Biopython code that builds the backbone (N, CA, C, O; Angstrom):
import numpy as np
from Bio.PDB.StructureBuilder import StructureBuilder

atoms = [
    (1, "UNK", "N", (29.486, -110.078, 35.581)),
    (1, "UNK", "CA", (29.889, -110.901, 36.698)),
    (1, "UNK", "C", (30.693, -110.044, 37.669)),
    (1, "UNK", "O", (31.577, -109.289, 37.263)),
    (2, "UNK", "N", (30.382, -110.168, 38.933)),
    (2, "UNK", "CA", (31.043, -109.360, 39.947)),
    (2, "UNK", "C", (32.251, -110.079, 40.527)),
    (2, "UNK", "O", (32.321, -111.308, 40.525)),
    (3, "UNK", "N", (33.191, -109.301, 41.019)),
    (3, "UNK", "CA", (34.407, -109.863, 41.595)),
    (3, "UNK", "C", (34.096, -110.705, 42.825)),
    (3, "UNK", "O", (34.765, -111.708, 43.074)),
    (4, "UNK", "N", (33.092, -110.309, 43.593)),
    (4, "UNK", "CA", (32.750, -111.091, 44.786)),
    (4, "UNK", "C", (32.247, -112.482, 44.402)),
    (4, "UNK", "O", (32.510, -113.458, 45.105)),
    (5, "UNK", "N", (31.529, -112.568, 43.291)),
    (5, "UNK", "CA", (31.074, -113.878, 42.806)),
    (5, "UNK", "C", (32.260, -114.717, 42.347)),
    (5, "UNK", "O", (32.295, -115.928, 42.567)),
    (6, "UNK", "N", (33.225, -114.070, 41.711)),
    (6, "UNK", "CA", (34.394, -114.788, 41.209)),
    (6, "UNK", "C", (35.264, -115.306, 42.344)),
    (6, "UNK", "O", (35.858, -116.378, 42.227)),
    (7, "UNK", "N", (35.348, -114.560, 43.439)),
    (7, "UNK", "CA", (36.187, -114.978, 44.557)),
    (7, "UNK", "C", (35.646, -116.233, 45.233)),
    (7, "UNK", "O", (36.397, -116.955, 45.890)),
    (8, "UNK", "N", (34.361, -116.497, 45.078)),
    (8, "UNK", "CA", (33.755, -117.685, 45.672)),
    (8, "UNK", "C", (33.975, -118.935, 44.830)),
    (8, "UNK", "O", (33.758, -120.049, 45.306)),
    (9, "UNK", "N", (34.403, -118.761, 43.586)),
    (9, "UNK", "CA", (34.597, -119.896, 42.677)),
    (9, "UNK", "C", (35.934, -120.578, 42.941)),
    (9, "UNK", "O", (36.869, -119.974, 43.467)),
    (10, "UNK", "N", (35.999, -121.852, 42.562)),
    (10, "UNK", "CA", (37.253, -122.589, 42.659)),
    (10, "UNK", "C", (38.110, -122.261, 41.438)),
    (10, "UNK", "O", (37.645, -121.634, 40.486)),
    (11, "UNK", "N", (39.362, -122.693, 41.483)),
    (11, "UNK", "CA", (40.282, -122.434, 40.377)),
    (11, "UNK", "C", (39.802, -123.106, 39.099)),
    (11, "UNK", "O", (39.915, -122.526, 38.019)),
    (12, "UNK", "N", (39.270, -124.316, 39.204)),
    (12, "UNK", "CA", (38.772, -125.015, 38.025)),
    (12, "UNK", "C", (37.596, -124.278, 37.393)),
    (12, "UNK", "O", (37.504, -124.166, 36.170)),
    (13, "UNK", "N", (36.705, -123.781, 38.236)),
    (13, "UNK", "CA", (35.558, -123.032, 37.720)),
    (13, "UNK", "C", (36.014, -121.744, 37.047)),
    (13, "UNK", "O", (35.465, -121.351, 36.018)),
    (14, "UNK", "N", (37.011, -121.090, 37.622)),
    (14, "UNK", "CA", (37.543, -119.866, 37.026)),
    (14, "UNK", "C", (38.177, -120.146, 35.671)),
    (14, "UNK", "O", (38.005, -119.376, 34.727)),
    (15, "UNK", "N", (38.910, -121.253, 35.578)),
    (15, "UNK", "CA", (39.537, -121.612, 34.301)),
    (15, "UNK", "C", (38.491, -121.903, 33.232)),
    (15, "UNK", "O", (38.659, -121.512, 32.077)),
    (16, "UNK", "N", (37.414, -122.587, 33.609)),
    (16, "UNK", "CA", (36.345, -122.880, 32.653)),
    (16, "UNK", "C", (35.667, -121.597, 32.194)),
    (16, "UNK", "O", (35.391, -121.423, 31.007)),
    (17, "UNK", "N", (35.401, -120.703, 33.137)),
    (17, "UNK", "CA", (34.751, -119.429, 32.803)),
    (17, "UNK", "C", (35.655, -118.586, 31.909)),
    (17, "UNK", "O", (35.183, -117.933, 30.978)),
    (18, "UNK", "N", (36.956, -118.602, 32.194)),
    (18, "UNK", "CA", (37.921, -117.860, 31.386)),
    (18, "UNK", "C", (37.947, -118.383, 29.953)),
    (18, "UNK", "O", (37.956, -117.603, 29.000)),
    (19, "UNK", "N", (37.959, -119.698, 29.807)),
    (19, "UNK", "CA", (37.954, -120.286, 28.463)),
    (19, "UNK", "C", (36.678, -119.928, 27.710)),
    (19, "UNK", "O", (36.721, -119.638, 26.514)),
    (20, "UNK", "N", (35.553, -119.947, 28.400)),
    (20, "UNK", "CA", (34.276, -119.604, 27.784)),
    (20, "UNK", "C", (34.270, -118.153, 27.313)),
    (20, "UNK", "O", (33.823, -117.850, 26.206)),
    (21, "UNK", "N", (34.770, -117.262, 28.163)),
    (21, "UNK", "CA", (34.789, -115.846, 27.809)),
    (21, "UNK", "C", (35.748, -115.554, 26.660)),
    (21, "UNK", "O", (35.456, -114.720, 25.803)),
    (22, "UNK", "N", (36.888, -116.235, 26.638)),
    (22, "UNK", "CA", (37.833, -116.032, 25.538)),
    (22, "UNK", "C", (37.233, -116.498, 24.213)),
    (22, "UNK", "O", (37.431, -115.864, 23.176)),
    (23, "UNK", "N", (36.504, -117.604, 24.257)),
    (23, "UNK", "CA", (35.836, -118.089, 23.049)),
    (23, "UNK", "C", (34.755, -117.092, 22.600)),
    (23, "UNK", "O", (34.608, -116.816, 21.409)),
    (24, "UNK", "N", (34.006, -116.561, 23.569)),
    (24, "UNK", "CA", (32.968, -115.580, 23.241)),
    (24, "UNK", "C", (33.589, -114.322, 22.646)),
    (24, "UNK", "O", (33.050, -113.757, 21.694)),
    (25, "UNK", "N", (34.720, -113.876, 23.197)),
    (25, "UNK", "CA", (35.393, -112.693, 22.679)),
    (25, "UNK", "C", (35.862, -112.923, 21.242)),
    (25, "UNK", "O", (35.745, -112.032, 20.401)),
    (26, "UNK", "N", (36.387, -114.104, 20.961)),
    (26, "UNK", "CA", (36.801, -114.436, 19.602)),
    (26, "UNK", "C", (35.614, -114.347, 18.646)),
    (26, "UNK", "O", (35.715, -113.762, 17.568)),
    (27, "UNK", "N", (34.492, -114.933, 19.053)),
    (27, "UNK", "CA", (33.298, -114.911, 18.200)),
    (27, "UNK", "C", (32.773, -113.490, 18.003)),
    (27, "UNK", "O", (32.343, -113.131, 16.907)),
    (28, "UNK", "N", (32.807, -112.686, 19.061)),
    (28, "UNK", "CA", (32.353, -111.301, 18.943)),
    (28, "UNK", "C", (33.240, -110.509, 17.994)),
    (28, "UNK", "O", (32.744, -109.715, 17.193)),
    (29, "UNK", "N", (34.535, -110.718, 18.079)),
    (29, "UNK", "CA", (35.456, -110.012, 17.173)),
    (29, "UNK", "C", (35.227, -110.438, 15.725)),
    (29, "UNK", "O", (35.284, -109.618, 14.809)),
    (30, "UNK", "N", (34.971, -111.709, 15.535)),
    (30, "UNK", "CA", (34.695, -112.199, 14.186)),
    (30, "UNK", "C", (33.416, -111.571, 13.638)),
    (30, "UNK", "O", (33.379, -111.125, 12.491)),
    (31, "UNK", "N", (32.373, -111.539, 14.461)),
    (31, "UNK", "CA", (31.114, -110.920, 14.041)),
    (31, "UNK", "C", (31.303, -109.440, 13.749)),
    (31, "UNK", "O", (30.710, -108.910, 12.809)),
    (32, "UNK", "N", (32.120, -108.777, 14.542)),
    (32, "UNK", "CA", (32.370, -107.359, 14.339)),
    (32, "UNK", "C", (33.092, -107.118, 13.016)),
    (32, "UNK", "O", (32.823, -106.137, 12.322)),
    (33, "UNK", "N", (34.008, -108.016, 12.676)),
    (33, "UNK", "CA", (34.779, -107.870, 11.439)),
    (33, "UNK", "C", (33.894, -107.992, 10.205)),
    (33, "UNK", "O", (34.158, -107.353, 9.186)),
    (34, "UNK", "N", (32.845, -108.808, 10.289)),
    (34, "UNK", "CA", (31.970, -108.977, 9.124)),
    (34, "UNK", "C", (30.659, -108.209, 9.279)),
    (34, "UNK", "O", (29.672, -108.484, 8.596)),
    (35, "UNK", "N", (30.677, -107.241, 10.195)),
    (35, "UNK", "CA", (29.543, -106.321, 10.400)),
    (35, "UNK", "C", (28.231, -107.008, 10.740)),
    (35, "UNK", "O", (27.181, -106.610, 10.236)),
    (36, "UNK", "N", (28.270, -108.026, 11.579)),
    (36, "UNK", "CA", (27.054, -108.692, 12.021)),
    (36, "UNK", "C", (26.850, -108.562, 13.533)),
    (36, "UNK", "O", (25.992, -109.232, 14.108)),
    (37, "UNK", "N", (27.630, -107.710, 14.160)),
    (37, "UNK", "CA", (27.553, -107.575, 15.611)),
    (37, "UNK", "C", (26.436, -106.604, 15.978)),
    (37, "UNK", "O", (26.422, -105.459, 15.526)),
    (38, "UNK", "N", (25.492, -107.076, 16.809)),
    (38, "UNK", "CA", (24.360, -106.254, 17.212)),
    (38, "UNK", "C", (24.740, -105.264, 18.320)),
    (38, "UNK", "O", (24.324, -104.106, 18.294)),
    (39, "UNK", "N", (25.525, -105.726, 19.283)),
    (39, "UNK", "CA", (25.860, -104.893, 20.434)),
    (39, "UNK", "C", (27.384, -104.813, 20.583)),
    (39, "UNK", "O", (27.978, -105.680, 21.224)),
    (40, "UNK", "N", (28.023, -103.796, 20.009)),
    (40, "UNK", "CA", (29.483, -103.713, 20.090)),
    (40, "UNK", "C", (30.015, -103.475, 21.502)),
    (40, "UNK", "O", (31.193, -103.718, 21.763)),
    (41, "UNK", "N", (29.167, -103.003, 22.415)),
    (41, "UNK", "CA", (29.612, -102.798, 23.787)),
    (41, "UNK", "C", (29.831, -104.122, 24.518)),
    (41, "UNK", "O", (30.461, -104.149, 25.575)),
    (42, "UNK", "N", (29.321, -105.204, 23.967)),
    (42, "UNK", "CA", (29.500, -106.526, 24.580)),
    (42, "UNK", "C", (30.974, -106.921, 24.572)),
    (42, "UNK", "O", (31.435, -107.617, 25.477)),
    (43, "UNK", "N", (31.716, -106.479, 23.552)),
    (43, "UNK", "CA", (33.148, -106.775, 23.486)),
    (43, "UNK", "C", (33.849, -106.185, 24.705)),
    (43, "UNK", "O", (34.665, -106.851, 25.342)),
    (44, "UNK", "N", (33.530, -104.944, 25.023)),
    (44, "UNK", "CA", (34.136, -104.274, 26.175)),
    (44, "UNK", "C", (33.794, -104.993, 27.473)),
    (44, "UNK", "O", (34.653, -105.156, 28.340)),
    (45, "UNK", "N", (32.544, -105.421, 27.609)),
    (45, "UNK", "CA", (32.113, -106.104, 28.825)),
    (45, "UNK", "C", (32.831, -107.442, 28.995)),
    (45, "UNK", "O", (33.230, -107.800, 30.103)),
    (46, "UNK", "N", (32.993, -108.171, 27.905)),
    (46, "UNK", "CA", (33.674, -109.472, 27.976)),
    (46, "UNK", "C", (35.140, -109.281, 28.340)),
    (46, "UNK", "O", (35.688, -110.053, 29.127)),
    (47, "UNK", "N", (35.779, -108.262, 27.777)),
    (47, "UNK", "CA", (37.176, -107.999, 28.103)),
    (47, "UNK", "C", (37.343, -107.664, 29.586)),
    (47, "UNK", "O", (38.313, -108.086, 30.216)),
    (48, "UNK", "N", (36.403, -106.911, 30.134)),
    (48, "UNK", "CA", (36.465, -106.570, 31.553)),
    (48, "UNK", "C", (36.255, -107.804, 32.424)),
    (48, "UNK", "O", (36.899, -107.950, 33.463)),
    (49, "UNK", "N", (35.348, -108.697, 32.000)),
    (49, "UNK", "CA", (35.132, -109.934, 32.755)),
    (49, "UNK", "C", (36.392, -110.803, 32.750)),
    (49, "UNK", "O", (36.747, -111.400, 33.766)),
    (50, "UNK", "N", (37.054, -110.867, 31.609)),
    (50, "UNK", "CA", (38.303, -111.633, 31.515)),
    (50, "UNK", "C", (39.341, -111.043, 32.463)),
    (50, "UNK", "O", (40.032, -111.782, 33.164)),
    (51, "UNK", "N", (39.452, -109.725, 32.489)),
    (51, "UNK", "CA", (40.414, -109.067, 33.378)),
    (51, "UNK", "C", (40.078, -109.336, 34.842)),
    (51, "UNK", "O", (40.978, -109.539, 35.656)),
    (52, "UNK", "N", (38.792, -109.338, 35.182)),
    (52, "UNK", "CA", (38.389, -109.632, 36.562)),
    (52, "UNK", "C", (38.798, -111.038, 36.969)),
    (52, "UNK", "O", (39.310, -111.258, 38.066)),
    (53, "UNK", "N", (38.565, -111.983, 36.070)),
    (53, "UNK", "CA", (38.927, -113.378, 36.370)),
    (53, "UNK", "C", (40.431, -113.503, 36.563)),
    (53, "UNK", "O", (40.884, -114.151, 37.506)),
    (54, "UNK", "N", (41.210, -112.887, 35.674)),
    (54, "UNK", "CA", (42.662, -112.966, 35.794)),
    (54, "UNK", "C", (43.143, -112.304, 37.089)),
    (54, "UNK", "O", (44.097, -112.777, 37.706)),
    (55, "UNK", "N", (42.497, -111.225, 37.499)),
    (55, "UNK", "CA", (42.860, -110.556, 38.746)),
    (55, "UNK", "C", (42.587, -111.457, 39.947)),
    (55, "UNK", "O", (43.426, -111.578, 40.840)),
    (56, "UNK", "N", (41.420, -112.085, 39.968)),
    (56, "UNK", "CA", (41.076, -112.973, 41.080)),
    (56, "UNK", "C", (42.013, -114.181, 41.110)),
    (56, "UNK", "O", (42.417, -114.629, 42.182)),
    (57, "UNK", "N", (42.354, -114.700, 39.943)),
    (57, "UNK", "CA", (43.280, -115.831, 39.908)),
    (57, "UNK", "C", (44.652, -115.424, 40.438)),
    (57, "UNK", "O", (45.319, -116.209, 41.111)),
    (58, "UNK", "N", (45.071, -114.199, 40.135)),
    (58, "UNK", "CA", (46.344, -113.700, 40.664)),
    (58, "UNK", "C", (46.309, -113.516, 42.171)),
    (58, "UNK", "O", (47.300, -113.766, 42.858)),
    (59, "UNK", "N", (45.163, -113.078, 42.684)),
    (59, "UNK", "CA", (45.016, -112.925, 44.128)),
    (59, "UNK", "C", (45.090, -114.262, 44.839)),
    (59, "UNK", "O", (45.612, -114.349, 45.950)),
    (60, "UNK", "N", (44.569, -115.308, 44.207)),
    (60, "UNK", "CA", (44.535, -116.626, 44.836)),
    (60, "UNK", "C", (45.918, -117.273, 44.915)),
    (60, "UNK", "O", (46.147, -118.148, 45.751)),
    (61, "UNK", "N", (46.825, -116.853, 44.062)),
    (61, "UNK", "CA", (48.152, -117.471, 44.063)),
    (61, "UNK", "C", (49.034, -116.981, 45.175)),
    (61, "UNK", "O", (50.179, -117.418, 45.294)),
]
sb = StructureBuilder()
sb.init_structure("model")
sb.init_model(0)
sb.init_chain("A")
sb.init_seg("    ")
for serial, (resi, resn, name, xyz) in enumerate(atoms, 1):
    if name == "N":
        sb.init_residue(resn, " ", resi, " ")
    sb.init_atom(name, np.array(xyz, "f"), 0.0, 1.0, " ", f" {name:<3s}", serial, name[0])
structure = sb.get_structure()
């Protein structure tokens, strides 16, 4: 997800996306712990998306 796409979203949409990504990150970490994770680079991508959302939310305030 690109920052320009995130800037077009409302605060409610950003909060929903943030919650979804945090849940996905939890599930990915759990899968990684029990060695069932197919793509470990997905964890890094999700963390970056979370950081982008938090940055855009900070800009909006």
